[in-house]
Steps between C-alpha positions, in 0.01 A plus 500: 500500500600576142410239239216345702218388273144514631275342240195519725397689811347328801303718740548474876157335536585233239846447652349440845260240358776329298726486807219336701453243223876440477520448876244220464722324242732224620803622305705786642665638184199553277473748212183660374473414131281733296429413139265504205360204310271457202133449575198670645226669300725791396804288407750537787467430870712579804675241709639552849642236729797391707812347351817367660721548193617787281556410134805629312300749289270623780505857622528504880437802722382593849179690574376568853735230632373235256732335247314501166587311182359562152573299185624689188177468298282617789737787579416673171128485577519579874717813478332765719242268663378583853380215722275597790289312755151626578277391784120536478183349648531195273857430613824607339693457183792617294445762231732558208521835324676450166563820299587281199155337480281633219208266574400282793213276598238585760676314780830680432712185494528478122636767268687576179761758406560689176780259409374174653144371465583162653273202443137589582284224645131487579410607852 
């Protein structure tokens, strides 16, 4: 469809996990909200959760059958991000590959970009 904006990409593995988590939620019309907030040892950290509302300035799009919303400030930082879900012997977890990150912490949940260093905190 022409004009569709995909800020981020969600892999099939991540989509399956998100759909399972959404099915466990009580609300039927739930959006996946992906965002960035200040904090973490590198200055910015990712946020991902369910939301029942879309704000006026949010970007909304569908990936793998999941309605995703991103706020305007996060959109600039998340452009091109790939969210995956990996399973290993210790369990499973989401991974985020951000081509905009120029530095990240050891755990991979905190980062900074060339234009946004965020607000670093002690780990």
